[in-house]
C-alpha positions in Angstrom: 51.1 163.1 164.8 49.0 164.4 167.7 50.8 166.8 170.1 51.4 165.3 173.6 52.6 166.9 176.7 55.9 165.9 178.3 55.3 162.7 180.3 57.6 163.9 183.2 55.4 167.0 183.7 52.1 165.2 183.4 53.1 162.5 185.9 55.0 165.0 188.1 58.2 163.0 188.3 60.3 166.1 188.4 60.2 166.2 192.2 60.8 162.4 192.9 64.1 161.9 194.8 66.1 159.0 193.7 66.7 157.9 197.3 63.0 156.9 197.4 63.9 153.9 195.2 65.7 152.3 198.2 63.0 153.1 200.7 60.9 150.4 202.5 57.9 151.4 200.5 59.7 150.9 197.2 60.8 147.4 198.4 57.2 146.5 199.2 56.3 147.1 195.5 59.4 145.4 194.0 60.6 148.7 192.4 63.9 148.8 194.3 67.0 148.4 192.0 68.2 144.9 191.3 71.8 143.8 192.1 74.2 142.0 189.8 75.9 139.6 192.2 73.1 137.0 192.6 72.8 134.7 189.6 72.9 131.2 188.3 74.2 129.7 185.1 73.2 126.2 184.0 74.3 124.3 180.8 72.1 121.4 179.8 74.4 118.7 178.4 71.5 116.2 178.2 71.0 117.0 174.5 72.4 116.0 171.2 71.7 113.5 168.5 71.4 109.7 168.7 75.1 109.0 167.8 77.3 107.6 170.4 79.1 108.8 172.4 76.8 111.7 173.3 78.3 115.0 174.3 77.6 114.3 178.0 79.2 110.9 177.8 82.2 112.2 175.9 82.8 115.0 178.6 82.4 112.5 181.5 85.0 110.3 179.9 87.6 113.1 180.5 86.9 113.3 184.2 89.0 111.3 186.7 86.3 110.7 189.4 83.1 111.2 187.4 80.7 108.4 186.5 78.9 108.2 183.1 75.7 109.6 184.6 77.1 112.6 186.3 75.9 116.0 185.0 78.7 118.5 184.3 76.2 121.3 184.1 75.5 120.9 187.9 79.2 121.2 188.7 79.8 124.2 186.5 76.9 126.1 188.0 78.8 126.3 191.3 81.9 127.9 189.7 80.6 130.6 187.3 82.3 133.7 188.6 81.1 136.2 185.9 78.1 136.1 183.6 76.0 138.5 181.5 72.4 139.0 180.7 72.4 138.7 176.9 71.5 141.6 174.6 70.2 141.8 171.1 70.1 144.2 168.3 68.0 145.0 165.2 69.9 145.3 162.0 68.2 147.9 159.7 68.2 148.9 156.1 68.0 152.5 155.0 65.7 153.6 152.2 66.1 157.1 150.8 63.4 159.0 148.9 60.2 157.2 149.9 59.3 160.6 151.2 61.0 163.6 149.7 64.0 164.6 151.7 63.6 161.9 154.3 65.7 158.7 154.9 63.7 155.9 156.5 65.0 152.9 158.3 63.4 149.4 158.5 64.2 146.3 160.5 65.5 143.4 158.5 67.3 141.1 160.9 67.5 140.5 164.7 71.1 139.8 165.8 72.1 138.1 169.1 75.7 139.0 170.1 78.0 136.4 171.6 77.9 135.7 175.3 81.0 135.3 177.5 80.9 133.3 180.7 83.9 133.1 183.2 84.4 130.1 185.4 86.8 129.4 188.3 89.3 126.6 187.6 89.4 123.8 190.2 92.6 122.2 191.5 92.1 119.3 189.1 91.3 121.8 186.3 87.9 120.2 185.8 86.4 123.3 184.2 89.2 123.5 181.6 88.7 119.9 180.8 84.9 120.2 180.3 85.2 123.0 177.7 88.2 121.6 176.0 86.3 118.3 175.7 83.3 120.2 174.3 85.5 121.8 171.7 87.1 118.5 170.9 83.7 116.9 170.5 82.7 119.6 167.9 85.9 119.0 165.9 87.2 115.6 167.0 90.6 114.2 166.1 90.7 110.9 164.1 93.9 108.8 163.8 94.9 106.6 160.9 92.6 103.8 161.7 89.5 106.1 161.8 89.1 106.1 165.6 89.6 108.9 168.1 92.5 107.1 169.8 92.4 105.6 173.2 94.8 108.1 174.8 96.4 111.4 174.2 99.7 109.7 173.4 98.0 107.7 170.7 96.9 110.9 169.0 100.3 112.6 169.5 102.2 109.7 167.9 99.9 109.5 164.9 101.1 112.0 162.3 98.3 111.1 159.9 95.5 112.4 162.2 92.7 114.5 160.8 89.6 116.3 162.0 86.0 116.0 160.9 83.2 118.2 162.2 80.1 116.8 163.8 76.5 117.8 162.9 75.2 120.9 164.8 72.4 119.0 166.6 75.0 116.8 168.3 77.0 119.6 170.1 74.6 122.5 170.6 73.1 122.8 174.1 70.6 125.0 175.9 72.0 127.5 178.5 70.0 129.2 181.2 71.2 132.4 182.8 69.2 133.5 185.8 69.4 136.7 187.8 67.4 136.8 191.0 66.8 138.8 194.1 68.2 138.1 197.6 64.7 137.9 199.2 64.8 134.2 199.6 63.9 134.2 203.3 61.5 136.2 205.3 63.2 138.9 207.4 62.4 137.1 210.7 63.9 133.8 209.4 67.2 135.0 208.0 69.1 134.0 211.2 67.1 130.9 211.9 69.0 127.6 211.9 66.1 126.0 210.1 65.6 128.6 207.4 65.9 126.0 204.7 62.4 124.9 205.4 61.0 128.4 205.0 62.8 129.4 201.8 60.6 130.9 199.0 60.9 131.6 195.3 62.5 135.0 194.7 62.0 137.5 191.9 64.0 136.4 188.9 64.6 136.7 185.2 65.9 133.8 183.1 67.4 134.0 179.6 66.9 130.6 177.8 69.7 130.5 175.2 68.8 128.1 172.4 71.4 126.0 170.5 74.5 127.4 172.3 78.1 126.1 171.8 81.6 127.4 172.6 83.6 129.1 169.9 86.5 130.5 171.9 88.4 129.6 175.1 90.1 132.7 176.2 93.7 132.2 177.3 94.3 132.2 181.1 97.5 133.9 182.0 100.0 132.4 184.4 102.8 134.4 186.2 105.2 134.1 189.1 104.4 136.3 192.1 101.3 136.6 194.3 98.9 133.8 193.8 95.6 134.5 192.1 92.6 132.4 191.2 92.7 130.9 187.7 89.7 131.8 185.7 88.6 130.4 182.3 86.5 132.6 180.1 84.4 131.0 177.3 82.7 132.7 174.4 79.5 131.2 173.2 77.4 131.6 170.1 73.7 130.7 170.0 70.7 131.1 167.7 68.3 133.2 169.9 66.9 133.4 173.4 63.6 133.5 175.2 62.9 135.3 178.5 61.1 134.0 181.5 60.3 136.2 184.5 59.0 135.6 188.0 57.8 138.0 190.7 56.6 137.9 194.3 54.1 140.2 195.9 55.7 141.1 199.2 52.4 141.9 200.9 50.5 138.8 200.0 53.5 136.5 199.3 51.8 135.5 196.1 54.1 134.2 193.4 53.7 134.9 189.7 55.3 133.4 186.6 55.4 135.1 183.2 54.4 131.9 181.5 51.2 131.7 183.5 50.0 135.1 182.4 47.8 135.0 179.2 49.3 136.8 176.3 47.5 138.5 173.4 48.4 136.6 170.2 50.6 138.5 167.8 48.9 138.6 164.4 50.8 137.0 161.5 52.4 139.4 159.0 50.4 139.8 155.7 
């Protein structure tokens, strides 16, 4: 292996003060640090197989004021209080002795850890109902006559009820987790009453989770004393994710999307 000089010395980064990252010049080149409190989470319930009822229809049947065409994902996007940008890991296998005295590691699998999202509960507990309905859709209850039962009381009174899991393509959904910058308006338009008309696309990064579904609804504690907001945390599994990124040039106001940038094709393994 060729000997290389220390990059920090070659690029002379040893004298760069960290405070420069927050300067106006840094902001002009999009290198100022990002914040973690501006994000959006959207679950696409418009998916599933051809069997009726679909997941979206089944969830809407649990709402008191929701029509069959309402989109639960749009409502939930307003109430997500905590989210994460997903991570991934490479599982390796160790091989000893290919080179004398050396242990070598090789990639064998790519793993995607579970994602946990936390939502505020509304006064009518709509959030709780959506995710409980989703779990019930995955593993629905059937009563003696082979139906789901018209009401909860029908299912409670039927001691011969049983469960039968649905096919994965019927309950898995795409989830989008997007983190974006606060530079939605120009500096001169932030206090304008008509700033909606001059809004612009901000810098962002979106994780597209493929085939996600809930596996755990975390218990929400209740207690006497000072009132606190009820939150419901949901743990999701998914197959994998893709990343989409956007960026804006502050000088020219040009907007760039990662999907529009040509990529060099990755050669197939031999």
